[in-house]
N, C-alpha and C positions, 0 to 999 in steps of 0.2 A: 633587388632580393625579393619573392613571392611571400607574409607576415609574417609574416611579416617576412616577407620575402623581399629582399629588396632587390627588384628585379632589375633595373636599367638604369644607364645614365641616359639623359636627355640632354642634348646639346645643342644650343641655340645661339649662334654668333659666339659671345665668351662664356657660355655656360655647357659645362659637360653634364649629361643625362646619364644618371646611374637608377639602376631599379634594385630595390630590396624587397624581399618577401617579409612581411611582419607576421605574418602568422602564415600570410602570402609574403614575409621576410626581407632580409638586406638583399633583394634580388636586385641586380641592375636591370632595372627596367624603369621607365616612367613614362610620362605623359608627353606629349608632343605637340609642336605646332606645325602646320602643314602648310610652310611658306610659298608662296607662289613663285616658281622660277621665272615666271613672266615679269614678275616684279623687280627681279634682280639681275636677271640675265640681260644684258644688251644682244638684241637679235643679230645686230650687225657684226658681233664677234663671234668667229667661226675656228673653231679646232679640229682636228681630225681625231675621230675615237678610232683607237686601236682594237681588233678583234680580240676577246680574251677567252681561253678555254678555262672553265673552271672543273677542277678535278672533283669527282665525287666524295674523295676524303680529304680531309684536311690534314696535312703533314707539316709540322711545324719543328724546327730546330729551336733550343732557348737561345737569347742573346747572350752575350758574355756576363751581362749583370746579373742573369738567372741563373746561372749554370751550376750555381750551388744550391741544391734543393733543400729548403727548410724542413725540418719535422713538422709534419702537419699531425691535425686530431684524425685517427682512424675512425671508423664507423663503430667499432667498439668501442671508443672512448667516449665518443658523442652520445651513445645511447645507454652507457654505464652508470650505475650508482654504486656507492662505496657501500661495505656490510654494515655500517652504522645508518646509513640512509634507509637499505632495506629493511633492518629492523625495525626503524622507526615507523616505516609504513605497515609492516606486518604487525606491530603493537596494534597502531589503530585499526586495522583491519579485522584484528581478533577479538575486539572488545565486545562485550555480550549484546550490546544494542545494535550490533551489527549482524549478528550470527544468521539472521534470516534473510538477509540483503542478497542480492546477486552480486557477482565480482566485479561486473562493470559498474555497478551502482555504488560500491564501496569507493572504486578509484574516483568516479564523479564527485562523491561527498568529499573525500580528501582534497582534491583540487579545487572544490568551490570555496575552500577558507581563503583562498589566496589569488584566484583568478582575476580579481580586479586590480592589482598590482602589475600584471602583464598590459601591454598597452604598444601602440605602433611605435613608439619612440624609443623602445629598450633595444639593447643588442641582441644579437643572436648567441644564446649560452648553450652550453652542453648540457645534457641531464643533471649531472650532478650539482653543478653551478646554478641551475635553474632552481633545484631542489632546495638548496641551502640559501639562496637570496631570494627565491620566491618572486623573481621578477624576470623580464625580457620581453622579446617580442612575442607575436604570435607564433612565428616559427619555434621560438624556444619552449613554448607553452605545449606546441605537438610534439616536440622532441621529449620533454618529460612525460607527457601523457604515453607516449609510445613506450618508454621506459618502464613506467608502472604497470603498462599493459602486459608486458613481457613477463614482470615480476609476479603477475596476478594471473596469467595463462589467459589473457582475454585478446581477442582480434580486434586489431585497430585500423580503421581506413582514414583516408585524408580527403579533403575537399577543397576546391579553390572557390572563392567567393568574390565576385564581382561588386565591389563598392565604391563609393566616392574615393578617389586615393588621397592619400595623404603626403604631403610634401614637406621635406626638409632641404634647406641649402648650406653647404659647407664650401666655404671659399668661392670656387667657380664652378662647383659640381652640384646639380640639382637631383635629390633623389626622392623617387616616388616609391611610397609604400602600397602594396596589394595584399589580399588577405587570404590564409589559409587557416582551416580549421579541421579539428580531428574528430572521429566518431569511435566511440566504445560500443562493439556490437555485443549484442545481447548472448551471453554462453549458453544460455538454457532453451535458445530458440531452435527449433528443427523444422526444416522445411517438409511441408505436406506432400507426401508425392502424388504427382498428374496435378498439381496446381502451381500458377505461376506466381512468385513473388516480385512484387515491383520495388517494394521497401523493405529492407528487413529490419526487425527493431534493434535501435541504438540510441545512445545518448550522446548528444553533440557537446564537445568540449570548446568554448569558445568566450573571450573574455567581453564581448558585445553582441550577445545575440540577439537582441531585441533592436540592434542599430538598423538592421535592414540590408538589402544587397541582394544579388541574383547569384543562385547557385552556378557556377561555370562547369561543373562537373567533377569527376574523381580524379584524384592524383595517384597515380600508383608508386610504388616505393621506390623503384629507380628513380623517376622524376623528383620524387621527395627528397632522396639523397642529391640530387643535382642541385635544388634549391638550396639545400644546407651549404653545400661547398661553394655554390654561388653568391650566397649572403655572406659568407666569411671572406670570400675574396672582395666584395664589394665595400666590407666594413675595412678589411685590410688597405683597399686603394685610398679610402677617405682618411686614413691615418699616415698615409704616405709609405706604407709599408708594401713596396710593390713587388719585392720579391714574393712575398706571401700572396698577394694580390694574383701575382702570375701563376703561382703552383696551385692555389686553390681553384682558380677558374680551370685550369686544366684538369684537376681531379673532378670538378663538376661534368665537364664534357666525357668523362669516361662512363657517367652513368648515362647521361643523355647527349649525345654528341651536336644534337640540334637545338640545344636549349640556348635561345638567343640572349637572354640576360648575362650569361657566363661568356660568350662570344663576343659581347659588347664589351664587359669588363676586360677581358682578355685583350683586346684590341687597344683599348685607352691605356692599359698598362704598357703595352708594346711601344705606344708612342712615347710614353715616360723614358723608355729606356732608349729613346732614340732609335728603335728597330723600325723603320718607316715601312720598308719592304714587307716584313712580317705583318705588322699592323694592317697594311693594304691587303695582303692574303687573306687575314681574317675578316675584315671588313667585307671584301667580294664574298668570299665565301659565306659567310653569314648572311649576307643580302640574298644569296641564291637558295641556299638551303635552310636557314633559320626559321625557327616556328615564331610567328608572329614579331619580326625582328623590328619593331617600331624605334625603338630607341637607338639601336645599331645603325639603322638607316637615317636617323635624324643625325648622329654622329657622325656617320660618313659623308652626308650631305655638307655639312659644314666644312668638314675635312676638305673637300672637292672644291668648295667654294673659296677657302683660304689658298687653295692651290692653284686657282684660276683655271680648274678643268670644269668649264662651264658645260658643256654638252653631257659630260658623265654626271655633273650635278642635275641637270635637269631631267635626265634619266631616273636616279634615286628619288627625286622628288616625285616623279609622276608615281614611282613603285610605291612611296609612301600614300599618296592621294588614293592608289587602286586598292590598299590592304582593307579587307572587310573585317574590321575590329570585332570581336566578341562583346567588346565591354561597353555600354552604352556612355558610362561616364567618362571613356577616354574621348569621345565625340564631344560630350559637354564641356569638359576642360580645354579642349582645343578651340570649340565655338567662343568662350569666354575671353581666350587669347585673341582670337581674330575681333572680338568684340571691342577690346580695348585698343587694337590698332584702328578700330572705325573700319574695317574691312567687313562690310555689314554681308555681302554676297556669300562669303565664305562662312560667316557666322551661321547664316540662316542654313547654309547647306549642311553644316554639323550638326545643328540641333535637329534639322529633319532628319539626318540618319539616325540619331538617336532615339527620336520618336519612331520611326520604323522598326527598329530593334526592342525597343521597350516602351511600348505606348502607355504602360502604366504608371509610369514614373512623371511625376509633376514636373521635376526641374527642366527639362527641356521645352515644355510649353512655355513657362515662366520666362526663360530666356530667349524664347523665340517671340515672345510678347514685347520684350525690350527691344529687339531688333526693328519690330514693325514700329514702335512708338517712335524710334529714334529716325526711321524713313518717313514719317509723318502719316502714318496709318492707324490712328488711336482707335477705330473700332475693330479692326483686326487684332490689335493688342489686347482690348478688352475682351474678345472671343477666346483667345487664347489662354488669358488669366483665368476665364471662366472653367476651361477644360483643367487648367492646373489645379484649379481650386477641386474640380468634380473628383480626380485621381487622387488627391493628396489626403493622407489618413494621418497627417503630422499637424497637431493643435497649432504649432507656432507657425508654421507654413501657411495653413489656411487662414489664420487670423491675419498675416501679412497680405495674402491676396486679396483679402476683402477691402482692407484698408487702400489697397491700390486701385481696386475697381472703383471704389467710392470716390478716390482722386480723379480717376478719368472722368467719372459720371459729373464731377464738379466743374471740370475744364470742358 
């Protein structure tokens, strides 16, 4: 799901990987471990790989377990507020102290009263529920913001933010939360003819705007709708409501057929229905056409290993390693998993990739310093910690790096 989008399932051996968007949602997407096939596949074992033609479009027939489509939230229901809720906001907006405020500032002031109650661990709520309960994940906050923006005639835009992922584990499913936030555009702004505008004035609605992160870019409304339905699918999967999970994932793909978190949830749900051929079809199609299908590929890899399809698994693993991830925290997370496995070569590789993408982050330098220390290179570790200290603007991290540097000097 992306804020809270829970984006994907991430599966390693006995764990299924699911992603939720938390603002970047309950999207079924998650972080991954790039396990080397060379460590798991015996080269003496050979299987003949069959050539498979992957169609341009994904065509699915619901298995018998999912032939009765349940009643799903429509977009109107997702973004609607009750008359009572509308009147409550209108009363707030019409108070005398706000008569000189712009419309987008009024919405921001209203939301600012309770945004701290939204967080990564909340569920994906529709606007009316988020309004009453004043809580949910980042996607819920974006949904509520969108509903109020429509009520107050303000344009709203959405952004995806790369930040350190947050994980939850439910039974055998590991969920990674990414982050999405909304922007209320200034309705009084007018572009000047003949001038280029890079950033239009706007108010960003986010429940932790000071936490940091890297802007990943704009999210159009169709992708935003795909995120919502993908999150609902992931949350249904976690609750073992597989019929809802299946149909919400299908609904997400109506708005973005290449949305990898929804494809990932769809494939996992089909496995639960013992629809192995349909699941294989989704995994295969998603591996070819899905956008950044990291969790899907990871789950697909594990499935192929469990089926003893070693050459196919090796191919998927190579595809995982070749993916150029835009989020440096994915590489950092993967690096620490390799570090715990004492796979220092792969950990070093992942930390270096994170540095290439985001040399201004302190985390990959400190992680790489740990690798160098474990390999017996204290001087290199010291230089890397000094780099981490130089680029960090977080007091707690800087204090920690100074302590580690002193320890290295003593030793």
